[in-house]
Structure formats: structure tokens, C-alpha cells
C-alpha positions in Angstrom: 24.5 -12.6 12.4 28.2 -12.6 13.1 29.5 -16.1 13.7 32.7 -17.4 15.1 34.0 -20.8 13.9 36.7 -21.2 16.6 34.6 -21.0 19.6 31.5 -22.8 20.9 29.9 -19.6 22.2 26.7 -18.5 20.3 27.1 -15.5 18.1 26.5 -12.1 19.6 23.1 -10.4 19.0 23.0 -7.3 16.9 24.5 -4.2 18.3 22.4 -1.2 17.5 25.3 1.3 17.4 26.9 -0.6 14.6 23.9 0.4 12.4 23.6 4.0 13.5 20.5 3.1 15.4 19.9 4.9 18.7 18.8 3.2 22.0 16.7 6.2 22.7 15.6 7.4 19.2 15.8 4.3 17.0 16.2 5.3 13.4 15.8 9.0 14.1 19.0 11.0 14.2 19.5 11.9 17.9 19.5 15.7 18.4 20.2 16.7 14.8 22.2 19.8 14.0 20.0 22.8 13.0 22.7 25.1 11.4 25.5 24.4 8.9 28.9 26.0 9.3 29.5 29.5 8.0 30.5 28.7 4.4 27.0 27.3 3.8 25.0 30.2 5.2 23.4 30.8 1.8 21.9 27.3 1.8 20.5 27.8 5.3 19.1 31.2 4.4 17.2 29.8 1.4 16.0 26.8 3.3 14.6 28.9 6.1 12.7 31.1 3.5 11.4 28.2 1.4 7.7 28.5 1.9 7.7 32.2 1.1 10.1 31.8 -1.8 8.0 29.1 -3.4 4.6 30.7 -2.9 5.9 34.0 -4.3 7.4 32.1 -7.2 10.9 33.5 -6.4 12.8 30.3 -5.5 14.1 29.5 -9.0 15.5 32.9 -9.6 17.1 32.9 -6.1 18.7 29.5 -6.9 20.0 30.8 -10.3 21.9 33.6 -8.4 23.3 31.2 -5.8 27.1 30.5 -5.8 28.2 26.9 -6.3 29.7 25.8 -3.0 32.3 23.1 -2.5 31.2 20.3 -0.1 34.7 19.9 1.3 34.1 21.9 4.5 31.3 19.6 5.6 32.5 17.5 8.5 31.0 14.4 10.0 27.7 12.6 9.9 25.5 15.3 11.3 26.7 18.1 9.1 26.3 15.9 6.0 22.8 14.9 7.0 21.7 18.5 7.6 23.2 19.5 4.2 21.3 16.7 2.5 18.1 17.7 4.2 18.5 21.3 3.2 19.5 20.6 -0.4 16.6 18.0 -0.7 14.0 20.6 0.4 15.5 23.3 -1.9 15.5 20.8 -4.8 11.8 19.8 -4.3 10.9 23.5 -4.1 12.8 24.3 -7.3 11.3 21.4 -9.3 7.7 21.8 -8.1 7.5 25.6 -7.6 5.1 26.0 -10.5 3.2 22.8 -9.9 3.1 19.7 -12.0 2.5 21.6 -15.2 5.4 23.9 -14.7 8.2 21.4 -13.9 11.8 21.8 -15.0 14.0 19.3 -16.9 17.3 20.4 -15.5 18.5 21.0 -11.9 21.1 23.8 -12.2 24.7 22.9 -11.6 25.2 25.1 -8.5 22.5 23.0 -6.8 22.9 19.7 -8.5 26.7 19.2 -8.0 26.9 19.7 -4.2 23.7 17.8 -3.8 25.1 14.9 -5.7 28.4 15.0 -3.8 26.7 15.0 -0.4 24.4 12.2 -1.6 27.3 10.1 -2.7 29.1 10.4 0.6 26.0 9.5 2.6 25.0 6.7 0.2 21.6 8.4 -0.3 19.8 9.3 -3.5 19.7 13.0 -4.6 16.0 13.4 -3.8 14.0 14.1 -0.7 13.5 10.8 1.1 11.8 9.6 4.4 15.3 9.9 6.0 15.5 13.6 5.2 11.8 14.5 5.6 11.4 12.9 9.1 14.5 11.2 10.6 16.8 14.2 10.6 14.3 17.1 10.3 13.4 17.7 13.9 14.6 19.9 16.8 13.5 20.7 20.3 11.5 23.9 20.3 11.9 24.5 24.1 13.2 22.8 27.2 9.8 21.2 27.9 10.2 18.9 25.0 8.0 20.5 22.3 9.2 19.6 18.9 9.5 21.5 15.6 10.9 20.9 12.2 14.2 22.3 11.1 13.1 23.3 7.5 9.7 23.4 5.9 7.9 23.7 2.6 4.5 25.2 1.9 1.7 23.7 4.0 2.1 25.6 7.3 0.8 23.8 10.4 -0.4 20.8 8.4 3.1 20.2 7.0 4.6 20.5 10.4 2.0 18.2 11.8 2.5 15.6 9.0 6.3 15.5 9.7 6.0 15.4 13.5 3.3 12.8 13.7 5.3 10.6 11.4 8.3 11.2 13.7 6.2 10.2 16.7 5.3 6.9 14.9 9.1 6.3 14.4 9.7 7.1 18.1 6.9 4.8 19.2 8.7 1.9 17.4 11.9 2.2 19.4 11.0 -0.3 22.2 10.0 -2.7 19.3 13.4 -2.3 17.6 15.2 -3.1 20.9 12.7 -6.1 21.4 13.8 -7.5 18.1 17.4 -7.6 19.2 16.5 -9.1 22.6 14.3 -11.8 20.8 17.1 -12.8 18.4 19.5 -13.1 21.4 16.9 -15.1 23.3 16.4 -17.6 20.4 20.2 -18.2 20.2 20.3 -18.8 24.0 17.2 -20.9 24.1 15.6 -18.5 26.6 11.9 -18.8 26.1 11.0 -16.4 29.0 13.0 -13.6 27.5 11.7 -14.3 24.0 8.1 -14.2 25.1 8.7 -10.9 26.9 10.4 -9.5 23.8 7.5 -10.5 21.6 5.0 -8.9 24.0 7.2 -5.7 24.0 7.2 -5.7 20.1 3.4 -6.1 19.9 3.0 -3.2 22.4 5.3 -1.0 20.3 3.4 -1.7 17.1 0.1 -0.9 18.8 1.7 2.4 20.1 2.7 3.2 16.5 -0.9 2.9 15.5 -1.9 5.2 18.4 0.7 7.8 17.2 -0.6 7.6 13.6 -4.1 8.5 14.8 -2.8 11.9 15.7 -2.6 12.7 12.0 -6.3 13.7 12.2 -5.6 16.3 14.8 -2.8 18.1 13.0 -3.1 17.6 9.3 -5.9 19.1 7.1 -6.7 16.7 4.2 -7.2 19.5 1.7 -3.9 21.2 2.5 -2.1 17.9 2.4 -3.5 16.9 -1.0 -3.5 20.3 -2.8 -0.4 21.9 -1.3 1.9 19.5 0.5 1.8 16.3 -1.5 3.4 17.5 -4.7 6.6 18.4 -2.9 7.0 14.8 -1.9 6.6 13.6 -5.5 9.6 12.2 -7.3 10.6 11.9 -11.0 10.3 8.2 -11.4 6.9 6.6 -12.5 5.4 10.1 -12.4 3.5 11.3 -15.5 4.2 14.9 -14.7 8.0 14.2 -15.2 8.1 11.3 -17.6 11.7 11.8 -18.6 13.2 12.3 -15.1 15.6 15.2 -14.2 19.0 16.2 -15.5 21.4 16.9 -12.7 23.6 19.5 -14.5 27.3 19.0 -14.1 26.7 15.4 -12.9 25.4 13.7 -16.0 23.9 14.8 -19.3 21.4 12.0 -19.1 18.2 12.5 -17.0 17.9 10.4 -13.8 14.7 9.1 -12.2 14.2 8.8 -8.5 11.1 8.0 -6.5 9.6 10.5 -4.1 9.4 10.3 -0.3 7.3 7.4 0.9 6.4 5.6 4.2 7.7 2.5 2.3 11.2 3.9 2.9 10.8 3.6 6.7 13.3 1.1 8.0 11.1 0.2 10.9 8.5 -1.7 8.9 11.1 -3.5 6.8 12.8 -4.7 10.0 9.6 -5.9 11.6 8.6 -7.7 8.4 11.9 -9.5 8.2 11.8 -10.4 11.8 8.3 -11.8 11.7 9.0 -13.6 8.4 6.3 -11.7 6.4 6.5 -12.6 2.7 5.0 -10.1 0.4 3.8 -10.8 -3.2 6.4 -10.4 -5.9 5.4 -7.0 -7.3 5.0 -5.5 -3.8 8.2 -7.1 -2.5 10.1 -5.7 -5.5 8.8 -2.1 -4.8 9.7 -2.4 -1.1 13.1 -3.8 -1.9 13.7 -0.8 -4.2 12.7 1.5 -1.4 15.6 0.2 0.7 17.9 2.2 -1.7 16.4 5.3 -0.1 17.4 4.4 3.4 20.8 5.4 5.0 23.1 2.4 4.2 23.6 1.5 7.9 19.8 1.2 8.3 19.6 -0.9 5.2 22.3 -3.1 6.5 20.3 -3.6 9.8 17.4 -4.9 7.8 19.6 -7.3 5.8 21.2 -8.5 9.1 17.7 -9.4 10.4 16.9 -11.1 7.1 20.0 -13.3 7.5 19.4 -14.1 11.2 17.8 -17.2 12.7 14.1 -17.5 11.8 11.7 -16.5 14.6 8.7 -18.1 12.9 10.5 -21.5 12.5 11.6 -21.3 16.2 8.1 -20.6 17.4 6.7 -23.4 15.3 9.3 -25.9 16.4 9.0 -25.0 20.0 5.3 -25.9 20.1 4.8 -23.4 22.9 1.3 -22.0 22.8 2.2 -18.8 24.6 5.0 -18.1 22.1 2.6 -18.7 19.2 0.0 -16.3 20.8 2.7 -13.6 21.4 3.9 -14.0 17.8 0.4 -13.7 16.5 -0.2 -10.6 18.6 2.7 -9.0 16.8 1.4 -10.0 13.3 -2.1 -8.8 14.2 -0.8 -5.5 15.5 1.2 -5.0 12.3 -1.9 -5.9 10.2 -3.9 -3.4 12.1 -1.3 -0.7 11.6 -1.4 -1.3 7.9 -5.2 -1.2 7.8 -5.1 2.1 9.6 -2.5 3.4 7.2 -5.0 2.5 4.4 -7.7 4.5 6.2 -5.4 7.5 6.5 -4.5 7.3 2.8 -8.1 7.1 1.8 -8.9 10.2 3.8 -5.9 12.3 2.7 -5.5 11.2 -0.9 -8.6 9.4 -2.3 -11.3 11.5 -0.7 -9.3 14.7 -1.0 -8.6 14.0 -4.7 -12.3 13.4 -5.4 -13.2 16.7 -3.6 -10.5 18.6 -5.5 -11.6 17.1 -8.8 -15.2 18.1 -8.1 -14.1 21.6 -7.4 -15.3 21.5 -3.8 -11.9 21.8 -2.2 -12.4 25.3 -0.7 -10.0 28.2 -0.5 -6.9 26.2 0.5 -6.7 24.8 -3.1 -5.9 28.2 -4.4 -2.8 28.3 -2.2 -1.3 25.4 -4.2 1.9 25.8 -6.2 0.0 25.5 -9.5 -2.1 28.6 -9.0 -5.3 26.9 -8.0 -5.2 23.7 -10.0 -4.9 20.7 -7.6 -2.3 18.0 -8.7 -3.6 15.1 -10.7 -0.6 13.2 -12.0 -0.5 11.0 -8.8 -4.2 10.7 -8.0 -4.0 6.9 -7.9 -0.3 6.6 -7.0 1.8 7.1 -4.0 4.6 9.7 -4.0 7.0 6.8 -4.2 5.4 5.8 -7.5 3.4 2.7 -6.4 -0.2 2.1 -7.3 -1.2 3.1 -3.9 -4.3 1.1 -2.9 -3.5 -2.2 -4.6 0.0 -1.9 -3.0 -1.2 -1.1 0.5 -3.9 -3.7 0.5 -1.5 -6.3 -0.8 1.0 -5.8 1.9 -1.7 -5.6 4.6 -3.2 -8.9 3.4 0.2 -10.7 3.2 1.0 -9.5 6.7 -2.3 -11.0 7.9 -1.3 -14.3 6.2 1.8 -14.4 8.3 -0.2 -15.6 11.4 0.5 -19.0 12.7 -2.7 -21.1 12.8 -3.4 -23.2 15.9 
């Protein structure tokens, strides 16, 4: 929190705009650009053709013919984010075009150099992250509000559903993000009424996030997710399929290792954990902390600001107010339930789907995978971010539950 030493007034609550957080869209980029300026038409052309180029095994040769473009004509936050999104998707397609047994060791200079430059300007890693995949990868399809993605990878409607359902979870969190700001201000002003109302609002938002997550079943086929989509979210850190990482040609002769896209990179859950004073176990906390490096720096700063703010839990405990304690516990219970439901989703879309693929019962969709019919196996027990998925998810769910205040 910002403090002032020469006045008795309490410090101002967090201002969302300072952290590139939208009042309407939260951590989602409001109305992202869908086209880059003319000099970058080749990137957009390739990005729009990605699913076909990958499944026809032509993306790598197309990249090798691509001119190396300077990034100097990219202007402003929105253009840079769209460039990062496009280059991230192209990179994942390039690396994983032939599946986990046909990976490359070098990202060619004409792709690696501009990707690195855009990443450096934005403070993001040069790999597809949650920020690219979801936060900036959406557009309005028509005036009635139907949504679509800007760029895609193989996976058809299931990929589109996976991205847009995750986007709806982020959108459902927005009242909760604003409630966190209101609650911190209310604590500083000793306003119990506003604090109670903000906690109820936060609990409702987390419950709405769980409702949004349930829509995954309606739009995403588990077999398509596991055998086609998931590999393109995989990184080159803690991944047996790419044990040495990836050389970004023209950037460094040494290979670099980055984690793949992961829900653990969502700023929302980090912010709510910090606000509710949830303390995760050492190994899980270390992984989550590393995932903050994959967030846009202003969003990371938002989480750090909440971490440094007045303690909600201590305030509720010291107030002795039963209704504040009940409202606090409702928030923690809602977050625990959200994490339990996430485990159920992961069980269906990874664990059960992996078992089916391994048993050879995975049906015709398997043969559409990038590795010509062989479902991926390198990350059977790991998340795309590189964590041991079930032990990690159960650990953070259990430590969330332990954050309840007992009567």
C-alpha cells in the first residue's frame, strides 16, 4: 500500500488502472486488437493458417521461408500483446508440429529474435503463457456478444471451447477483484459494513468462477484435449520430451528452458490467495511463485501489492465479529470448492484421457494428433507448467481449506 508520512490520512486503496486491470474485464485485455499493422502481415497470415499448416506438416518449412522482421514498427501495449500472442502460437506450432518425438532443438532466428524482443519489452517470457492463450486471445464475433478466439491451434471447437471457458472463469472473477480493493479500503477506514459486503461479493464471485468452469464439459472433448491440444501448451522446462530446453537462435547459443501455459499463471487465484492469507506448502508455494514470472509485470505487481497490504485474516480475528468470520470462511470455502472442481476437471481431461489413450481405446480423434496417431506421454503425470499435477493440485486445495478461521 502507498503510505504518506506527512499526513494523518489513511493510505489510498489500490487503483486498478495502475496495474493494467480493467473495471469491466479484470485481468483480461479489454477489446484486444485482432490485426497487426501492415509490415507484420506475414505473421498474421501464418497465425490464421496455423491449424492447417501444423496438421499438413508445412509450418516449419513456411517459417524457414519467412523474412526476419524488425519489431520497431510495433506501437503501444495492444500491438505488442497481439504480436506476442501471434509469435507464441507460431512458436508452439513450430516446436510441436511433429509431436513429442519430433521436437526441434533450435528456434530459427527469423522467429526467435523478434519474439525475444517483443517479450523483453512486455516483460513476458518467450513462450505461450496464460496471458497469451486467454487474456489477450479473444474478440467479439458479432454485436450480440458472442465470443471467438483471435488465433488457434489444432483442436477445432474443443480448443476454442477450452480458451473461451477459461476466459469466462476470468470474467466471473471481476467482481471479486473489485471486492478485494473495497475490502482493503474498508479495513483501513474501520468500516465493518463495507468489509462484510465486500467479502460476500468476493465469495459470490469465486462461486461464479466454479459455475463458469463447469461449462468445460459442454465445449471440450477430453480425447481431443489430451491427444491433440495439450501438447501445444507444453513447455521446455521439466519436460522429458525436451530435456535440454530450446536454443533461441540469434538470442543466445545456450538453450533456455521455460514452463508451458498453466492455470497456475492466472493472476486471479494468486491475488485471492494473498488477500485471504492462504499459505501453501514450500514446494507448491515455490512453483506458484515461479509462475508469477509468466504474468504481465503490472499484474504481478498487483499480487505483490496485496501481499504487502494490511492482513484481512488478522483484522477479522481481532475484530471478533462473527459475521465477518462467517463471510471470510465463505470465501475460503468457495476457493476450496473451486480447487476441488479443478481437480475433477484435470482427472477427466488428463488422467482418465491418458489411461484411455494408453489402452488404445481413444477412438479416431487420436489419429488427428500432431504425432501421427501416437498420443503424448511425456507429461502424463505432469501439468503443462511442469508440476506433478495431482500432488500439486491436492496440496494447494488442502492448504486453502486450512485457511478457514475456526469458531
